[in-house]
Structures are given as C-alpha cells and as structure tokens.
N, C-alpha and C positions, 0 to 999 in steps of 0.2 A: 544514494543521497536523495534529497528532494528540494523543492522550491524551483519554480520556473517562471518564465515571462509569458505575456500575452494571455488572451482570454477569448471565450466564445461560448455559444450555446452548449449547455451541458446535457440536458435530458433528451430522450428520444421518444418518438411515438410508439405506442403499443404495437407489437408484432407477434405473430404466432411463432411457435417453436416446434422443431421436429423432435421426436422422442430420441432418447439416447440409444446408441447401438447396443445390441445384445452382448453381454459379457464384458463390457467396457467398465473399467474402474473410473468413477467420477468423484471429484471432491464433493463433500456433503455440507449442507447448511442446516444448522439447528437453530430454530427460533424458540427461545425460552419464555416462560411466563414472566411478565414484568418488563418485556421489551429487550431483554438481553439476547445477544446473538453469538453463536460459536460456529466458525468455519473450520472444517476438518480436512486434512490431507492424510496421506499415508503415514507420515511421521510427526505431524504437527497439529496443534490446535491454535487457531487464531481467535482471540476472544476479547471481551471487554476488559478495560482497566479497572483496578480498584484504587482508591485514593492514596493508599500507602505504597503502591507499586514503585513509586519514584525511589524508594529506599534501595530497591534492587537495580532499577534502571540507571541510577547515577554511576554505577561501576562501569557500565557500557559506555555511557556518554562522557565519562571521564577518561576513557582509554585513548591515548593519542593515536594509536594505530587505527581504531574505528573512526576517529574524527578527522583523519588526514585529509580526506576529500570532501568534508562537510563544511560549507562556508569558508571561513578563513583558515580552517584546519586547527582550530583551538579547542581543546577539551572543555566541556561544560562544567561550571561549578554546580554544586548540589542544588542550588535554588533554581537553576535553569531546568534541571531534570524534574523538579517538583512542578514547575510551571508547564512543562511539556505534558505531563500526565493530566494536569488540570484542563489543558486545552483539549485533550482527547476525550475526557469525560464530558466536557461541554459540547464538543462537536457531535458526539453520539447522541446526546440529549436533543440536539437541534436537528440533526440530519440523518440519524440512524446508521451512520458509518463513521469510521475513524482510521487512524493508523493502529490496527489491532496489535495487541501484545502477542508474542509468540511463546508458546509453551511446548516443549517436546513431549510426545506421548510416552516416551520411556521413563518419564519422571524428571524431577528437578524443577528449578525455578525459571524465571524469565530469562530468555536468551536474545531478545530483541523485539523488533516490530516489523510489520508489513501491512500496508493498507492504503487507504485513500484519504485525501484532504483537498479542500478547495485551494485555489491559488492564493497564497498569503499576500502577494504583492498587488492584488487587484485594487484599483482606486476605491475609496470608501463609499462613493455614490453608486457603485455597481450593486445590483440586487444579488443576494446570495445564490439564488437559483441560476443566475447567468454566469457565475464564475466557472472557469474551466477547472477540471479535476486532474490532480496528479496522483500517481502511485509512487510510494517510497518504501524503502526497507533499510534497516540496520540489523546487523547480527554481531553478537559478542564474538571476539576473535577466536575463541576455542571452537566455534561452530562453523568457521569458514571452510570452504572447499568441499562441502558435502552435498551441494545442490539444494540446500534448504531454502535459500532466498528465491530461487526460481520456482520451487515447489509451492512456497507460500504465495508468491506473486501471481501464479496462475489462478489460484482460487480467489484471491482478492480481486483480480480482474473479472473473473466470472461473476462474482457477487456484484461488482460495480455495473457490469453490463446487464446482468439479470435482475436481481432484486432491486437495486438502486436505479436501474434503467438509464444509465448514462449512454450517450451516443459516442463519446470519444474520451479517451484517457491518455494523458501524456506523462513523460518521465524525463528527467534531466540528469546529467552527470558532468563533472569536470572532465575534460578530454583525457587526462592522465588516469582516470578511474576506469581502467579497461575491464575490471571485473564486473562493475555495474553495467557498463555498456554491453558486455557479453550477455548479461541476463536479459537486458532489453531485447536483444536480437533473438535469443532463445524463445522469448515470449511472442515473437512475431511482430514486435514493434518496429516501425520504419523511421529512419532518420528524416527529420524535417529541415533543420538548419542549426547553425551556431547562433547562440543568443547570449544573454547575460542574466545572472541572478544576483541581485544586490551588488552589481559591479564586477562580478566574477564570471569569466567566460565559461560557458557550458554548452554541451551538445543537447539537442532536444529531439526526442523520439515520441511517436504517437501510435496508438492502437485505436482502430474503429470497431464498433460493436459488430457490424456486419462481417468484417474480416475475421474477427476473433471467433465468432460463432461458426464460421466455416472450418476453422482449425480444430475445434474441440467439440465433443458431444455436449448436449444440453444438460444442465444440472437438474436433478430431481430433489425436492426437499426430502430430508431423511426423517424417519419416524423417531420421535423422542420418547 
C-alpha cells in the first residue's frame, strides 16, 4: 500500500559512488529519447504509463483482494483508475519519477505498479521539493507470492536514491498487511513508528540512502 504521514527534506547532496563488484547482477536503468525511463530487473520492466493503461489497471484496482489493505479496503471504480494513471503521467512530467507500471519480461500485460511518489497529504503550502517521498507497490493477485514486489521495489529504491538523489524514502502499511511489512523488512527498511494515513492506523518504515548503498552494489547505466 501507500500514503503516509509527516514530511521532511527529500533530496541529498552529491556523493561519490563506489563501482559495482565484479560479477554481480545489478538492476539496470534505461533512459530513452524523449525523457522516458525503463527500470529493469531479472523478471520485470518498470516503465512509464500510457494514457489508456487505466483500461488494464482497473481490473487490479477493482479486485477486493488487492484492495483489502488499501485505504478503507474498497475496490476502486473505473474512474479512479483513470485518474490514478493521469496522476502518474503528470508526476513523471513534473518530477521524472512515478509509481512505475510493471510488465513481466515473459510477456503479457500490466500486472501492477511499483515506484515513488511525494507525500499526498502534505499541506498545500509545502514546496514540492520539500515533500517526503514514499515507495508503494500493488500486484495483481495472480502474481502474488513470487517475490516480484520485492524485486521491483529494490530497483525503484535504487533509482530513487541514485538518479533522483533522494536522501530518504518511507513506506507504510496497515498492521494487518504482513506481506507488505515483510517486503519492507527484506528491503532493509527500518520501523519508525505507528502513525495514521487518512485516519487509518499504519506502520511506518524508512530507508536512508547511505544505508541502502551499503547493502547493494551501485547501479551502472545500461547501454541502449
């Protein structure tokens, strides 16, 4: 799930990076002409949305099993799915990141999303660059239990700390959503506190750039 409380400085100062270790598989980042970006893992492509992707996404957002721990647990109507995709298109245009759509490399259509977004609940007077950043993910039910959310989230975090140069990224989940909390822990995120998101109790975890960089080898841009 996603959406969390509180805010703080988002971006970090430039730092040098150590080269990736020999023989280590690292996620790859492809920068395309026209400003489009594709993040790649062993099994997934994380990429930009198209305006009509909501037609596929609405089946995921309309599944009560997927939505059980999202907000009030209510499946989205089609219009909410359309607005969600519009928000991702606008966010990428403004900030060059978003909640990337997920496509399996083996083929087939959209299976969910994973990526970053600014804190939606920040007061309107807060400058966009001062908003804290959260990571979120949803997967279609048929793709649960395969480790794909963790795989996608690792490269999304790497992109956030590397290319986007954020200092800190947070995640939230309702306490009963043990699957998402398990992913946060696998990512090396640390529990901060209980808080609320739109009146709903949630746990809040966070990852710092310096700690994340110690855990994983640095990303090298891939040749296109």
